[in-house]
TORKOL-4160 file (C-alpha; in steps of 0.2 Angstrom, whole numbers, padded with zeros to 4 digits, m for minus):
207
<pt num="1" X="0071" Y="0242" Z="m0193"/>
<pt num="2" X="0075" Y="0227" Z="m0204"/>
<pt num="3" X="0067" Y="0211" Z="m0200"/>
<pt num="4" X="0077" Y="0198" Z="m0193"/>
<pt num="5" X="0083" Y="0182" Z="m0203"/>
<pt num="6" X="0075" Y="0166" Z="m0197"/>
<pt num="7" X="0089" Y="0155" Z="m0190"/>
<pt num="8" X="0091" Y="0138" Z="m0198"/>
<pt num="9" X="0084" Y="0124" Z="m0187"/>
<pt num="10" X="0089" Y="0106" Z="m0188"/>
<pt num="11" X="0078" Y="0092" Z="m0181"/>
<pt num="12" X="0085" Y="0077" Z="m0173"/>
<pt num="13" X="0074" Y="0061" Z="m0168"/>
<pt num="14" X="0079" Y="0054" Z="m0153"/>
<pt num="15" X="0072" Y="0037" Z="m0146"/>
<pt num="16" X="0078" Y="0029" Z="m0130"/>
<pt num="17" X="0072" Y="0019" Z="m0115"/>
<pt num="18" X="0071" Y="0025" Z="m0098"/>
<pt num="19" X="0088" Y="0018" Z="m0092"/>
<pt num="20" X="0098" Y="0025" Z="m0107"/>
<pt num="21" X="0090" Y="0041" Z="m0111"/>
<pt num="22" X="0101" Y="0052" Z="m0100"/>
<pt num="23" X="0117" Y="0045" Z="m0109"/>
<pt num="24" X="0110" Y="0046" Z="m0126"/>
<pt num="25" X="0104" Y="0064" Z="m0124"/>
<pt num="26" X="0120" Y="0069" Z="m0116"/>
<pt num="27" X="0130" Y="0060" Z="m0131"/>
<pt num="28" X="0120" Y="0070" Z="m0144"/>
<pt num="29" X="0121" Y="0086" Z="m0135"/>
<pt num="30" X="0139" Y="0084" Z="m0132"/>
<pt num="31" X="0142" Y="0081" Z="m0151"/>
<pt num="32" X="0133" Y="0096" Z="m0157"/>
<pt num="33" X="0143" Y="0107" Z="m0144"/>
<pt num="34" X="0159" Y="0099" Z="m0150"/>
<pt num="35" X="0157" Y="0106" Z="m0167"/>
<pt num="36" X="0149" Y="0123" Z="m0161"/>
<pt num="37" X="0159" Y="0127" Z="m0145"/>
<pt num="38" X="0173" Y="0139" Z="m0152"/>
<pt num="39" X="0184" Y="0142" Z="m0137"/>
<pt num="40" X="0200" Y="0131" Z="m0134"/>
<pt num="41" X="0194" Y="0115" Z="m0126"/>
<pt num="42" X="0202" Y="0099" Z="m0121"/>
<pt num="43" X="0191" Y="0086" Z="m0130"/>
<pt num="44" X="0186" Y="0070" Z="m0121"/>
<pt num="45" X="0176" Y="0055" Z="m0126"/>
<pt num="46" X="0159" Y="0049" Z="m0121"/>
<pt num="47" X="0153" Y="0031" Z="m0121"/>
<pt num="48" X="0136" Y="0028" Z="m0125"/>
<pt num="49" X="0128" Y="0011" Z="m0132"/>
<pt num="50" X="0140" Y="0004" Z="m0144"/>
<pt num="51" X="0147" Y="0022" Z="m0149"/>
<pt num="52" X="0162" Y="0033" Z="m0143"/>
<pt num="53" X="0157" Y="0051" Z="m0145"/>
<pt num="54" X="0167" Y="0067" Z="m0144"/>
<pt num="55" X="0164" Y="0077" Z="m0129"/>
<pt num="56" X="0169" Y="0094" Z="m0121"/>
<pt num="57" X="0177" Y="0095" Z="m0104"/>
<pt num="58" X="0169" Y="0110" Z="m0098"/>
<pt num="59" X="0161" Y="0110" Z="m0081"/>
<pt num="60" X="0147" Y="0124" Z="m0083"/>
<pt num="61" X="0142" Y="0116" Z="m0100"/>
<pt num="62" X="0141" Y="0099" Z="m0092"/>
<pt num="63" X="0131" Y="0105" Z="m0077"/>
<pt num="64" X="0118" Y="0114" Z="m0089"/>
<pt num="65" X="0117" Y="0098" Z="m0100"/>
<pt num="66" X="0113" Y="0088" Z="m0084"/>
<pt num="67" X="0100" Y="0099" Z="m0078"/>
<pt num="68" X="0091" Y="0101" Z="m0094"/>
<pt num="69" X="0092" Y="0082" Z="m0098"/>
<pt num="70" X="0086" Y="0078" Z="m0079"/>
<pt num="71" X="0071" Y="0091" Z="m0082"/>
<pt num="72" X="0066" Y="0082" Z="m0097"/>
<pt num="73" X="0067" Y="0065" Z="m0088"/>
<pt num="74" X="0057" Y="0071" Z="m0073"/>
<pt num="75" X="0043" Y="0076" Z="m0086"/>
<pt num="76" X="0043" Y="0059" Z="m0093"/>
<pt num="77" X="0041" Y="0051" Z="m0076"/>
<pt num="78" X="0028" Y="0063" Z="m0070"/>
<pt num="79" X="0017" Y="0059" Z="m0087"/>
<pt num="80" X="0021" Y="0041" Z="m0086"/>
<pt num="81" X="0014" Y="0040" Z="m0068"/>
<pt num="82" X="m0002" Y="0049" Z="m0073"/>
<pt num="83" X="m0005" Y="0038" Z="m0089"/>
<pt num="84" X="m0016" Y="0023" Z="m0089"/>
<pt num="85" X="m0007" Y="0006" Z="m0092"/>
<pt num="86" X="m0004" Y="0003" Z="m0109"/>
<pt num="87" X="m0004" Y="0021" Z="m0115"/>
<pt num="88" X="0013" Y="0025" Z="m0111"/>
<pt num="89" X="0027" Y="0014" Z="m0119"/>
<pt num="90" X="0014" Y="0001" Z="m0125"/>
<pt num="91" X="0023" Y="m0012" Z="m0136"/>
<pt num="92" X="0040" Y="m0005" Z="m0132"/>
<pt num="93" X="0038" Y="0008" Z="m0145"/>
<pt num="94" X="0028" Y="0021" Z="m0138"/>
<pt num="95" X="0032" Y="0033" Z="m0125"/>
<pt num="96" X="0031" Y="0051" Z="m0119"/>
<pt num="97" X="0037" Y="0065" Z="m0131"/>
<pt num="98" X="0047" Y="0079" Z="m0126"/>
<pt num="99" X="0059" Y="0092" Z="m0134"/>
<pt num="100" X="0076" Y="0100" Z="m0130"/>
<pt num="101" X="0081" Y="0114" Z="m0141"/>
<pt num="102" X="0100" Y="0120" Z="m0142"/>
<pt num="103" X="0101" Y="0138" Z="m0148"/>
<pt num="104" X="0116" Y="0148" Z="m0152"/>
<pt num="105" X="0117" Y="0167" Z="m0152"/>
<pt num="106" X="0128" Y="0182" Z="m0157"/>
<pt num="107" X="0130" Y="0199" Z="m0149"/>
<pt num="108" X="0126" Y="0213" Z="m0160"/>
<pt num="109" X="0125" Y="0231" Z="m0157"/>
<pt num="110" X="0106" Y="0236" Z="m0154"/>
<pt num="111" X="0099" Y="0247" Z="m0167"/>
<pt num="112" X="0093" Y="0264" Z="m0162"/>
<pt num="113" X="0073" Y="0264" Z="m0159"/>
<pt num="114" X="0073" Y="0245" Z="m0155"/>
<pt num="115" X="0058" Y="0244" Z="m0143"/>
<pt num="116" X="0062" Y="0226" Z="m0137"/>
<pt num="117" X="0073" Y="0223" Z="m0121"/>
<pt num="118" X="0087" Y="0213" Z="m0127"/>
<pt num="119" X="0096" Y="0200" Z="m0116"/>
<pt num="120" X="0114" Y="0206" Z="m0119"/>
<pt num="121" X="0122" Y="0220" Z="m0110"/>
<pt num="122" X="0119" Y="0239" Z="m0113"/>
<pt num="123" X="0120" Y="0243" Z="m0132"/>
<pt num="124" X="0119" Y="0225" Z="m0137"/>
<pt num="125" X="0106" Y="0212" Z="m0142"/>
<pt num="126" X="0108" Y="0193" Z="m0144"/>
<pt num="127" X="0102" Y="0186" Z="m0161"/>
<pt num="128" X="0099" Y="0168" Z="m0163"/>
<pt num="129" X="0109" Y="0161" Z="m0178"/>
<pt num="130" X="0106" Y="0142" Z="m0176"/>
<pt num="131" X="0094" Y="0130" Z="m0167"/>
<pt num="132" X="0095" Y="0112" Z="m0165"/>
<pt num="133" X="0078" Y="0104" Z="m0160"/>
<pt num="134" X="0079" Y="0086" Z="m0152"/>
<pt num="135" X="0062" Y="0077" Z="m0153"/>
<pt num="136" X="0063" Y="0065" Z="m0139"/>
<pt num="137" X="0053" Y="0048" Z="m0137"/>
<pt num="138" X="0055" Y="0038" Z="m0121"/>
<pt num="139" X="0050" Y="0021" Z="m0122"/>
<pt num="140" X="0046" Y="0008" Z="m0108"/>
<pt num="141" X="0049" Y="m0009" Z="m0114"/>
<pt num="142" X="0041" Y="m0023" Z="m0103"/>
<pt num="143" X="0049" Y="m0039" Z="m0110"/>
<pt num="144" X="0065" Y="m0046" Z="m0115"/>
<pt num="145" X="0060" Y="m0045" Z="m0132"/>
<pt num="146" X="0054" Y="m0028" Z="m0132"/>
<pt num="147" X="0071" Y="m0022" Z="m0123"/>
<pt num="148" X="0080" Y="m0030" Z="m0137"/>
<pt num="149" X="0070" Y="m0022" Z="m0151"/>
<pt num="150" X="0072" Y="m0005" Z="m0142"/>
<pt num="151" X="0091" Y="m0007" Z="m0140"/>
<pt num="152" X="0092" Y="m0011" Z="m0159"/>
<pt num="153" X="0081" Y="0005" Z="m0163"/>
<pt num="154" X="0090" Y="0016" Z="m0151"/>
<pt num="155" X="0108" Y="0011" Z="m0159"/>
<pt num="156" X="0101" Y="0015" Z="m0177"/>
<pt num="157" X="0094" Y="0031" Z="m0171"/>
<pt num="158" X="0110" Y="0037" Z="m0163"/>
<pt num="159" X="0119" Y="0033" Z="m0178"/>
<pt num="160" X="0108" Y="0042" Z="m0189"/>
<pt num="161" X="0108" Y="0057" Z="m0177"/>
<pt num="162" X="0127" Y="0057" Z="m0177"/>
<pt num="163" X="0128" Y="0056" Z="m0196"/>
<pt num="164" X="0116" Y="0071" Z="m0198"/>
<pt num="165" X="0125" Y="0082" Z="m0185"/>
<pt num="166" X="0141" Y="0078" Z="m0195"/>
<pt num="167" X="0134" Y="0081" Z="m0212"/>
<pt num="168" X="0126" Y="0098" Z="m0207"/>
<pt num="169" X="0142" Y="0105" Z="m0198"/>
<pt num="170" X="0152" Y="0100" Z="m0213"/>
<pt num="171" X="0140" Y="0107" Z="m0226"/>
<pt num="172" X="0131" Y="0122" Z="m0218"/>
<pt num="173" X="0144" Y="0135" Z="m0214"/>
<pt num="174" X="0139" Y="0151" Z="m0222"/>
<pt num="175" X="0127" Y="0156" Z="m0208"/>
<pt num="176" X="0140" Y="0155" Z="m0195"/>
<pt num="177" X="0144" Y="0173" Z="m0188"/>
<pt num="178" X="0162" Y="0180" Z="m0188"/>
<pt num="179" X="0170" Y="0180" Z="m0172"/>
<pt num="180" X="0172" Y="0198" Z="m0167"/>
<pt num="181" X="0177" Y="0197" Z="m0149"/>
<pt num="182" X="0191" Y="0191" Z="m0138"/>
<pt num="183" X="0179" Y="0183" Z="m0125"/>
<pt num="184" X="0182" Y="0164" Z="m0120"/>
<pt num="185" X="0165" Y="0160" Z="m0128"/>
<pt num="186" X="0160" Y="0172" Z="m0143"/>
<pt num="187" X="0143" Y="0164" Z="m0145"/>
<pt num="188" X="0131" Y="0163" Z="m0130"/>
<pt num="189" X="0120" Y="0147" Z="m0130"/>
<pt num="190" X="0104" Y="0140" Z="m0122"/>
<pt num="191" X="0097" Y="0124" Z="m0119"/>
<pt num="192" X="0079" Y="0125" Z="m0118"/>
<pt num="193" X="0067" Y="0111" Z="m0113"/>
<pt num="194" X="0051" Y="0111" Z="m0122"/>
<pt num="195" X="0054" Y="0128" Z="m0131"/>
<pt num="196" X="0040" Y="0138" Z="m0137"/>
<pt num="197" X="0038" Y="0135" Z="m0156"/>
<pt num="198" X="0034" Y="0153" Z="m0161"/>
<pt num="199" X="0048" Y="0164" Z="m0168"/>
<pt num="200" X="0050" Y="0177" Z="m0154"/>
<pt num="201" X="0051" Y="0162" Z="m0142"/>
<pt num="202" X="0066" Y="0156" Z="m0151"/>
<pt num="203" X="0074" Y="0173" Z="m0152"/>
<pt num="204" X="0071" Y="0177" Z="m0135"/>
<pt num="205" X="0078" Y="0160" Z="m0129"/>
<pt num="206" X="0062" Y="0157" Z="m0117"/>
<pt num="207" X="0064" Y="0144" Z="m0104"/>
């Protein structure tokens, strides 16, 4: 069996406070999907901080994004509650770190002799062809001065993340698989909270 190629992985640094992190994450995730969601869509816009970002009007995707973002925020609240004062969000710049990964797959015919039980239907396996990993830091500013600094940092971060996404999708296209199906969504996707970092974890899309 031929070894699988490692899919390209793109990292984005996400920094936000507790009141804005949900909107920031939703905005970044929607921007990724806007460029990687190939069915016919009716684009909408999403307002976050001082930016208007494109988004996808798809109820299932919106529900999935909401559930994953909520899971990460719950983890932050749990970690923050168990930490001593000053260890979480001290000075407005610290915080709890977490990760959200977006993984895109293509369906391929399973090779004969493949021992691994694939995630697709009979005779098929799903092979990851691209990963976006968001490294998330949630800050807890305590004073007006800290809140002002955090907001400025969030705005700069969101601008950099958006520009990186646009640069990648406009430059790196050769690894995108050909569309060989008439299904509404040719490329299955997963949004994983705190994914395993080993290669099999990425390929299997473990939750």
